[in-house]
Backbone as CSV, one residue per row, in Angstrom:
resi,resn,N_x,N_y,N_z,CA_x,CA_y,CA_z,C_x,C_y,C_z
1,MET,-10.863,0.592,10.563,-10.384,1.320,9.391,-9.835,2.675,9.819
2,PHE,-8.713,3.035,9.272,-8.055,4.298,9.633,-8.474,5.363,8.632
3,ALA,-9.167,6.395,9.105,-9.657,7.448,8.211,-8.548,8.423,7.867
4,ILE,-8.650,9.006,6.675,-7.655,9.981,6.234,-8.323,11.047,5.390
5,GLY,-7.932,12.271,5.579,-8.369,13.350,4.712,-7.198,13.805,3.867
6,ARG,-7.493,14.492,2.746,-6.404,14.931,1.866,-5.452,15.854,2.610
7,ARG,-5.994,16.720,3.487,-5.130,17.632,4.227,-4.143,16.848,5.083
8,ASN,-4.603,15.757,5.701,-3.723,14.946,6.547,-2.605,14.300,5.740
9,LEU,-2.888,14.012,4.467,-1.858,13.418,3.613,-0.678,14.356,3.462
10,LEU,-0.962,15.656,3.434,0.088,16.631,3.174,0.836,17.053,4.424
11,VAL,0.189,16.922,5.589,0.808,17.388,6.821,2.042,16.562,7.151
12,GLY,3.153,17.214,7.349,4.369,16.525,7.761,5.142,15.871,6.635
13,ALA,4.665,15.986,5.408,5.360,15.334,4.305,6.751,15.918,4.088
14,GLY,6.961,17.158,4.518,8.261,17.781,4.323,9.376,17.127,5.099
15,ALA,9.051,16.250,6.034,10.085,15.613,6.841,11.061,14.811,5.996
16,PHE,10.587,14.310,4.870,11.469,13.577,3.967,11.608,14.291,2.629
17,GLY,11.308,15.580,2.608,11.452,16.351,1.380,10.372,16.075,0.357
18,LEU,9.174,15.664,0.806,8.144,15.252,-0.130,7.000,16.245,-0.266
19,ALA,6.966,17.293,0.520,5.794,18.158,0.580,5.449,18.765,-0.769
20,GLY,6.450,19.271,-1.488,6.167,19.929,-2.753,5.534,19.000,-3.763
21,ALA,6.012,17.779,-3.814,5.495,16.856,-4.812,4.101,16.368,-4.476
22,LEU,3.748,16.349,-3.179,2.426,15.883,-2.801,1.371,16.961,-2.938
23,GLY,1.772,18.197,-3.001,0.806,19.280,-3.042,0.276,19.508,-4.444
24,GLY,-1.041,19.741,-4.553,-1.653,20.081,-5.826,-1.780,18.893,-6.751
25,CYS,-2.810,18.902,-7.586,-2.992,17.801,-8.518,-3.820,18.264,-9.692
26,ASN,-3.345,18.004,-10.897,-4.058,18.382,-12.099,-4.638,17.193,-12.839
27,SER,-4.230,15.978,-12.439,-4.748,14.789,-13.105,-4.915,13.691,-12.083
28,ALA,-5.783,12.737,-12.385,-6.074,11.666,-11.435,-5.995,10.321,-12.127
29,GLY,-5.360,9.350,-11.437,-5.364,7.994,-11.926,-6.353,7.201,-11.088
30,GLY,-6.329,5.893,-11.199,-7.203,5.097,-10.358,-8.318,4.460,-11.149
31,GLY,-9.463,4.236,-10.489,-10.541,3.502,-11.107,-10.227,2.026,-11.119
32,ALA,-11.020,1.270,-11.862,-10.851,-0.176,-11.864,-9.689,-0.633,-12.733
33,ALA,-9.303,0.168,-13.713,-8.223,-0.228,-14.615,-6.886,-0.236,-13.886
34,ILE,-6.094,-1.277,-14.101,-4.781,-1.382,-13.481,-3.800,-0.509,-14.259
35,SER,-3.009,0.271,-13.526,-2.063,1.184,-14.161,-0.642,0.868,-13.720
36,ALA,0.310,1.594,-14.287,1.716,1.408,-13.942,2.001,1.836,-12.508
37,ASP,1.109,2.598,-11.899,1.292,3.022,-10.511,0.983,1.899,-9.527
38,ASP,0.259,0.889,-9.982,-0.164,-0.197,-9.102,0.915,-1.269,-8.971
39,MET,0.842,-2.036,-7.893,1.643,-3.244,-7.736,0.675,-4.416,-7.728
40,ALA,0.938,-5.421,-8.556,-0.025,-6.501,-8.713,0.644,-7.868,-8.686
41,LEU,-0.123,-8.843,-8.253,0.290,-10.239,-8.249,-0.862,-11.083,-8.775
42,GLY,-0.531,-12.206,-9.398,-1.562,-13.114,-9.873,-1.740,-13.030,-11.373
43,ALA,-2.464,-13.992,-11.900,-2.677,-14.084,-13.339,-3.438,-12.876,-13.863
44,GLU,-2.962,-12.327,-14.976,-3.619,-11.165,-15.563,-5.018,-11.493,-16.056
45,ASN,-5.266,-12.765,-16.398,-6.586,-13.171,-16.879,-7.430,-13.821,-15.780
46,ALA,-7.072,-13.599,-14.516,-7.843,-14.163,-13.406,-9.281,-13.650,-13.469
47,PRO,-10.247,-14.489,-13.115,-11.653,-14.077,-13.202,-12.062,-13.006,-12.198
48,VAL,-11.277,-12.845,-11.151,-11.601,-11.870,-10.105,-10.400,-10.967,-9.883
49,THR,-10.659,-9.666,-9.789,-9.613,-8.696,-9.455,-9.963,-8.041,-8.129
50,LEU,-9.034,-8.129,-7.178,-9.209,-7.532,-5.860,-8.204,-6.409,-5.687
51,ILE,-8.701,-5.196,-5.499,-7.850,-4.038,-5.266,-7.890,-3.694,-3.787
52,GLU,-6.723,-3.464,-3.199,-6.655,-3.018,-1.814,-5.972,-1.660,-1.750
53,TYR,-6.646,-0.691,-1.160,-6.030,0.590,-0.825,-5.553,0.470,0.613
54,ALA,-4.254,0.645,0.831,-3.712,0.453,2.171,-2.488,1.330,2.383
55,SER,-2.116,1.470,3.657,-0.979,2.311,4.029,0.013,1.514,4.855
56,SER,1.279,1.785,4.618,2.328,1.099,5.377,2.350,1.534,6.838
57,THR,1.660,2.636,7.173,1.625,3.112,8.555,0.279,2.861,9.223
58,CYS,-0.623,2.170,8.556,-1.956,1.903,9.107,-1.947,0.608,9.917
59,PRO,-2.255,0.677,11.215,-2.246,-0.538,12.031,-3.289,-1.559,11.600
60,HIS,-4.430,-1.102,11.095,-5.464,-2.022,10.635,-5.003,-2.764,9.381
61,CYS,-4.232,-2.085,8.541,-3.672,-2.735,7.357,-2.652,-3.793,7.761
62,ALA,-1.838,-3.464,8.744,-0.854,-4.431,9.234,-1.553,-5.645,9.831
63,ASP,-2.641,-5.417,10.560,-3.400,-6.527,11.144,-4.009,-7.404,10.052
64,PHE,-4.568,-6.765,9.029,-5.155,-7.531,7.918,-4.087,-8.377,7.245
65,HIS,-2.931,-7.781,7.004,-1.844,-8.494,6.337,-1.398,-9.699,7.168
66,ALA,-1.212,-9.479,8.464,-0.734,-10.562,9.329,-1.741,-11.709,9.394
67,ALA,-3.015,-11.376,9.393,-4.049,-12.393,9.561,-4.425,-13.106,8.269
68,ASN,-4.233,-12.437,7.118,-4.823,-12.972,5.889,-3.879,-13.170,4.701
69,TRP,-2.747,-12.460,4.681,-1.961,-12.426,3.452,-1.498,-13.795,2.982
70,ASP,-0.917,-14.591,3.852,-0.375,-15.888,3.429,-1.466,-16.776,2.830
71,GLN,-2.643,-16.799,3.471,-3.739,-17.619,2.958,-4.294,-17.051,1.660
72,LEU,-4.426,-15.733,1.587,-4.932,-15.096,0.375,-4.026,-15.410,-0.809
73,LYS,-2.739,-15.289,-0.589,-1.781,-15.532,-1.676,-1.795,-16.996,-2.108
74,ALA,-1.750,-17.905,-1.142,-1.678,-19.334,-1.473,-2.975,-19.862,-2.077
75,THR,-4.103,-19.414,-1.541,-5.396,-19.973,-1.935,-5.964,-19.360,-3.207
76,TYR,-5.751,-18.062,-3.387,-6.417,-17.377,-4.496,-5.468,-16.769,-5.530
77,ILE,-4.380,-16.147,-5.060,-3.500,-15.447,-5.998,-2.603,-16.429,-6.745
78,ASP,-1.902,-17.277,-6.013,-0.966,-18.211,-6.643,-1.667,-19.268,-7.497
79,THR,-2.956,-19.493,-7.249,-3.713,-20.487,-8.012,-4.343,-19.898,-9.266
80,GLY,-4.116,-18.601,-9.513,-4.619,-17.980,-10.735,-6.071,-17.561,-10.690
81,ARG,-6.680,-17.625,-9.511,-8.103,-17.284,-9.428,-8.349,-15.810,-9.138
82,VAL,-7.370,-15.144,-8.513,-7.535,-13.730,-8.156,-6.321,-12.927,-8.593
83,ARG,-6.565,-11.824,-9.242,-5.538,-10.836,-9.536,-5.603,-9.812,-8.400
84,TYR,-4.527,-9.704,-7.641,-4.498,-8.815,-6.484,-3.720,-7.554,-6.835
85,VAL,-4.330,-6.410,-6.581,-3.729,-5.125,-6.905,-3.624,-4.292,-5.636
86,PHE,-2.428,-3.810,-5.346,-2.202,-2.993,-4.161,-2.024,-1.535,-4.582
87,ARG,-2.781,-0.648,-3.932,-2.657,0.783,-4.201,-2.235,1.513,-2.933
88,GLU,-1.190,2.287,-3.078,-0.546,2.965,-1.947,-1.342,4.210,-1.557
89,TYR,-1.904,4.164,-0.355,-2.777,5.242,0.121,-2.301,5.654,1.514
90,PRO,-1.396,6.610,1.596,-0.746,6.942,2.875,-1.701,7.466,3.936
91,THR,-1.530,6.980,5.150,-2.193,7.537,6.324,-1.114,8.136,7.220
92,ALA,-1.552,8.941,8.173,-0.609,9.654,9.046,0.308,8.686,9.800
93,PRO,1.581,9.081,9.963,2.242,10.242,9.354,2.577,9.967,7.896
94,ALA,2.086,10.831,7.015,2.179,10.594,5.579,3.611,10.430,5.092
95,ALA,4.527,11.227,5.645,5.919,11.152,5.189,6.505,9.762,5.424
96,VAL,6.168,9.162,6.555,6.689,7.832,6.876,6.056,6.785,5.970
97,ALA,4.749,6.931,5.713,4.065,5.987,4.835,4.651,6.014,3.433
98,VAL,4.844,7.221,2.897,5.412,7.351,1.553,6.833,6.808,1.527
99,ALA,7.616,7.091,2.558,8.982,6.572,2.633,8.983,5.049,2.607
100,GLY,8.048,4.444,3.328,7.950,2.992,3.323,7.647,2.439,1.946
101,PHE,6.687,3.066,1.268,6.363,2.628,-0.089,7.557,2.767,-1.028
102,GLN,8.313,3.850,-0.850,9.475,4.072,-1.705,10.544,2.997,-1.488
103,ILE,10.725,2.595,-0.241,11.687,1.534,0.050,11.214,0.212,-0.546
104,ALA,9.918,-0.045,-0.480,9.383,-1.286,-1.042,9.633,-1.366,-2.539
105,ARG,9.629,-0.218,-3.224,9.837,-0.182,-4.670,11.303,0.019,-5.064
106,CYS,12.144,0.369,-4.126,13.499,0.839,-4.396,14.318,-0.159,-5.224
107,GLY,15.137,0.401,-6.113,16.024,-0.433,-6.908,15.321,-1.236,-7.973
108,GLY,14.160,-0.776,-8.425,13.427,-1.503,-9.457,12.902,-2.836,-8.982
109,ALA,12.394,-2.881,-7.752,11.904,-4.125,-7.162,10.817,-4.769,-8.021
110,THR,10.853,-6.081,-8.131,9.784,-6.818,-8.783,8.561,-6.803,-7.872
111,SER,7.428,-7.237,-8.401,6.227,-7.308,-7.567,6.453,-8.224,-6.371
112,GLU,7.106,-9.337,-6.595,7.374,-10.281,-5.507,8.250,-9.629,-4.434
113,GLN,9.311,-8.929,-4.866,10.177,-8.246,-3.904,9.413,-7.146,-3.170
114,TYR,8.578,-6.435,-3.898,7.797,-5.361,-3.291,6.944,-5.895,-2.142
115,PHE,6.235,-6.984,-2.371,5.336,-7.478,-1.342,6.079,-8.101,-0.164
116,VAL,7.254,-8.632,-0.393,8.074,-9.106,0.723,8.497,-7.924,1.594
117,ARG,8.936,-6.836,0.958,9.359,-5.647,1.701,8.170,-5.001,2.413
118,LEU,7.036,-4.946,1.728,5.848,-4.377,2.355,5.455,-5.183,3.590
119,GLY,5.538,-6.496,3.475,5.233,-7.347,4.617,6.148,-7.070,5.798
120,GLU,7.414,-6.799,5.514,8.365,-6.479,6.580,8.044,-5.127,7.204
121,LEU,7.622,-4.168,6.401,7.218,-2.862,6.937,6.014,-3.019,7.858
122,PHE,5.067,-3.850,7.462,3.918,-4.109,8.330,4.374,-4.796,9.620
123,ARG,5.258,-5.788,9.468,5.696,-6.554,10.640,6.414,-5.666,11.643
124,GLN,7.177,-4.704,11.146,7.968,-3.846,12.027,7.317,-2.477,12.263
125,GLN,6.066,-2.356,11.902,5.386,-1.067,12.020,5.477,-0.484,13.430
126,GLN,5.182,-1.278,14.426,5.230,-0.779,15.806,6.653,-0.423,16.219
127,ALA,7.616,-1.205,15.783,9.013,-0.922,16.120,9.478,0.376,15.478
128,ILE,8.987,0.657,14.280,9.348,1.902,13.596,8.893,3.095,14.417
129,PHE,7.665,3.076,14.874,7.136,4.208,15.634,7.666,4.253,17.058
130,ALA,8.087,3.107,17.561,8.615,3.057,18.925,9.942,3.793,19.053
131,THR,10.568,4.107,17.918,11.835,4.839,17.977,11.635,6.244,18.555
132,GLY,10.438,6.799,18.401,10.091,8.045,19.078,10.557,9.332,18.432
133,SER,11.218,9.264,17.294,11.673,10.487,16.623,11.790,10.233,15.138
134,MET,11.767,11.305,14.348,11.915,11.145,12.907,13.286,10.576,12.563
135,GLU,14.306,10.962,13.334,15.641,10.415,13.116,15.652,8.918,13.381
136,GLY,14.943,8.510,14.436,14.855,7.094,14.744,14.105,6.329,13.676
137,VAL,13.024,6.915,13.164,12.260,6.299,12.081,13.143,6.131,10.847
138,ARG,13.896,7.176,10.533,14.791,7.119,9.372,15.802,5.977,9.533
139,GLY,16.361,5.858,10.725,17.322,4.791,10.976,16.706,3.416,10.825
140,LYS,15.481,3.272,11.292,14.798,1.982,11.193,14.495,1.637,9.742
141,LEU,14.092,2.633,8.965,13.817,2.400,7.547,15.095,2.017,6.794
142,ILE,16.204,2.653,7.157,17.489,2.298,6.551,17.844,0.850,6.898
143,GLU,17.560,0.462,8.127,17.813,-0.916,8.566,16.971,-1.912,7.766
144,ILE,15.702,-1.591,7.558,14.822,-2.464,6.777,15.304,-2.542,5.332
145,GLY,15.731,-1.418,4.806,16.277,-1.405,3.449,17.527,-2.257,3.337
146,ALA,18.388,-2.179,4.351,19.626,-2.960,4.332,19.334,-4.455,4.301
147,ALA,18.300,-4.866,5.037,17.928,-6.281,5.048,17.439,-6.745,3.680
148,ALA,17.000,-5.786,2.863,16.552,-6.102,1.507,17.671,-5.926,0.487
149,GLY,18.888,-5.658,0.971,20.034,-5.526,0.084,20.257,-4.126,-0.457
150,LEU,19.654,-3.124,0.182,19.782,-1.743,-0.272,20.779,-0.994,0.610
151,SER,21.595,-0.163,-0.002,22.531,0.659,0.763,21.785,1.845,1.360
152,GLU,22.405,2.490,2.352,21.799,3.680,2.939,21.577,4.755,1.882
153,GLN,22.546,4.912,0.991,22.409,5.912,-0.068,21.221,5.587,-0.967
154,GLN,21.055,4.314,-1.328,19.918,3.923,-2.151,18.605,4.226,-1.448
155,VAL,18.537,3.887,-0.163,17.312,4.112,0.601,16.946,5.591,0.613
156,MET,17.906,6.445,0.918,17.619,7.866,1.019,17.279,8.468,-0.344
157,GLU,17.951,7.999,-1.396,17.627,8.493,-2.739,16.214,8.091,-3.135
158,CYS,15.828,6.863,-2.793,14.476,6.401,-3.120,13.425,7.150,-2.309
159,ILE,13.692,7.357,-1.028,12.740,8.071,-0.178,12.479,9.469,-0.711
160,ASN,13.514,10.134,-1.185,13.404,11.525,-1.612,13.146,11.696,-3.103
161,ASP,12.865,10.614,-3.801,12.565,10.683,-5.225,11.176,11.286,-5.422
162,GLU,11.124,12.464,-6.016,9.853,13.157,-6.172,8.879,12.413,-7.079
163,ALA,9.387,11.554,-7.937,8.500,10.770,-8.797,7.607,9.857,-7.959
164,GLY,8.132,9.410,-6.826,7.338,8.571,-5.941,6.181,9.332,-5.338
165,ALA,6.453,10.556,-4.897,5.388,11.371,-4.322,4.337,11.722,-5.370
166,GLU,4.769,11.930,-6.601,3.821,12.191,-7.682,2.918,10.978,-7.903
167,ARG,3.506,9.789,-7.843,2.729,8.562,-7.999,1.673,8.448,-6.906
168,ILE,2.092,8.690,-5.666,1.160,8.620,-4.543,0.022,9.611,-4.735
169,ARG,0.358,10.787,-5.194,-0.651,11.812,-5.405,-1.697,11.348,-6.411
170,ARG,-1.253,10.727,-7.499,-2.194,10.226,-8.507,-3.102,9.153,-7.921
171,ILE,-2.526,8.272,-7.129,-3.316,7.187,-6.546,-4.368,7.729,-5.595
172,VAL,-3.979,8.677,-4.747,-4.913,9.256,-3.785,-6.050,9.987,-4.497
173,GLU,-5.713,10.739,-5.525,-6.753,11.431,-6.289,-7.667,10.427,-6.989
174,GLY,-7.085,9.381,-7.551,-7.878,8.373,-8.245,-8.792,7.590,-7.334
175,ALA,-8.434,7.521,-6.054,-9.241,6.784,-5.085,-10.622,7.411,-4.899
176,GLN,-10.790,8.648,-5.339,-12.094,9.308,-5.231,-13.152,8.557,-6.026
177,ALA,-12.723,7.799,-7.038,-13.670,7.027,-7.849,-14.419,6.005,-7.007
178,PHE,-13.794,5.570,-5.899,-14.421,4.577,-5.027,-14.773,5.156,-3.658
179,ASN,-14.694,6.474,-3.535,-14.990,7.126,-2.260,-14.186,6.504,-1.121
180,VAL,-12.892,6.367,-1.346,-12.011,5.814,-0.316,-11.785,6.872,0.757
181,THR,-12.152,6.557,1.990,-11.986,7.489,3.103,-11.120,6.921,4.214
182,GLY,-10.672,5.696,4.070,-9.830,5.082,5.091,-9.191,3.822,4.571
183,THR,-8.329,3.244,5.380,-7.633,2.033,4.965,-7.766,0.955,6.033
184,PRO,-7.799,-0.322,5.631,-7.808,-0.761,4.238,-9.198,-0.642,3.609
185,THR,-9.232,-0.342,2.324,-10.463,-0.343,1.539,-10.264,-1.310,0.381
186,PHE,-11.301,-2.108,0.100,-11.192,-3.138,-0.929,-12.202,-2.904,-2.045
187,VAL,-11.761,-3.189,-3.261,-12.600,-3.065,-4.443,-12.567,-4.397,-5.176
188,LEU,-13.739,-4.971,-5.429,-13.829,-6.282,-6.068,-14.473,-6.138,-7.437
189,ASN,-13.716,-6.473,-8.483,-14.218,-6.369,-9.857,-14.878,-5.018,-10.127
190,GLY,-14.238,-3.946,-9.637,-14.701,-2.603,-9.919,-15.727,-2.033,-8.966
191,THR,-16.114,-2.801,-7.949,-17.109,-2.336,-6.984,-16.526,-2.352,-5.574
192,LYS,-16.662,-1.254,-4.863,-16.163,-1.160,-3.504,-16.894,-2.154,-2.598
193,ILE,-16.128,-2.885,-1.792,-16.710,-3.835,-0.846,-17.144,-3.080,0.409
194,GLU,-18.420,-3.163,0.735,-18.947,-2.470,1.913,-19.055,-3.385,3.133
195,ASP,-18.948,-4.684,2.918,-19.068,-5.660,4.001,-17.854,-5.569,4.919
196,PRO,-18.038,-5.167,6.193,-16.890,-5.015,7.095,-16.176,-6.321,7.412
197,SER,-16.818,-7.457,7.143,-16.185,-8.742,7.437,-15.060,-9.064,6.470
198,VAL,-14.861,-8.234,5.446,-13.811,-8.488,4.460,-12.423,-8.512,5.099
199,VAL,-12.270,-7.893,6.251,-10.951,-7.855,6.895,-10.642,-9.142,7.655
200,THR,-11.621,-10.060,7.734,-11.395,-11.362,8.359,-11.241,-12.411,7.277
201,TRP,-10.539,-13.497,7.578,-10.374,-14.531,6.577,-11.709,-15.166,6.213
202,GLU,-12.563,-15.370,7.196,-13.879,-15.956,6.914,-14.669,-15.085,5.944
203,GLY,-14.695,-13.774,6.219,-15.441,-12.866,5.358,-14.804,-12.718,3.985
204,LEU,-13.486,-12.562,3.944,-12.785,-12.377,2.688,-12.956,-13.591,1.780
205,SER,-12.756,-14.779,2.310,-12.874,-15.988,1.497,-14.310,-16.188,1.019
206,ARG,-15.283,-15.865,1.852,-16.687,-15.976,1.445,-16.998,-15.029,0.283
207,ILE,-16.519,-13.800,0.383,-16.747,-12.806,-0.661,-16.057,-13.206,-1.967
208,LEU,-14.822,-13.676,-1.867,-14.106,-14.098,-3.070,-14.744,-15.329,-3.710
209,ASP,-15.145,-16.286,-2.884,-15.771,-17.510,-3.414,-17.078,-17.185,-4.125
210,ALA,-17.836,-16.237,-3.570,-19.101,-15.845,-4.199,-18.840,-15.197,-5.565
211,ALA,-17.805,-14.363,-5.637,-17.476,-13.717,-6.905,-16.987,-14.733,-7.929
212,LEU,-16.227,-15.709,-7.483,-15.720,-16.744,-8.386,-16.831,-17.660,-8.894
213,ALA,-17.885,-17.804,-8.115,-18.982,-18.674,-8.482,-19.924,-18.032,-9.496
214,GLU,-19.835,-16.713,-9.623,-20.732,-16.020,-10.553,-20.370,-16.313,-12.017
């Protein structure tokens, strides 16, 4: 799990013009209730709701996605048994994480489009950082956006949209309800999962099956 402090969230955010919007907070979202800030898949009346706090720049999140996402979606989400909610919780470098989330949402993306783009950000996470400079990262993000049908202008406008940084700020503040200190963190039916095996398919499926059996 990749730990993050609030101060780390703000460091370097100015690289994409986001520092002002991330600083300070007068209200908090979050908790178990699903809000407009969340991205969700699955039946709204599913008996189990699984919330994941994760970052597009977190290697552990990318590993979890690569190892579990396809099975989780096919076995539990697409079958109507689990409502999956993703909450954007940036880890260092925060500016890159927020930029990734903005690209995933860019152009009014549907939930399905969002998760396809997020999956690509996870898949190319190492390549993004291998560029070795903020200019290189920007170019790679533009490339990922282009593959999703977004123009360079659209990508840059979405990255620098202050409404996105405000959304992230609300999510991070709201995460205090579950004492989120790192990513990925999972919440099942309103209760934070403390079992570290949740990041494995064996552990995740066991935990979900137990909740479904209740």
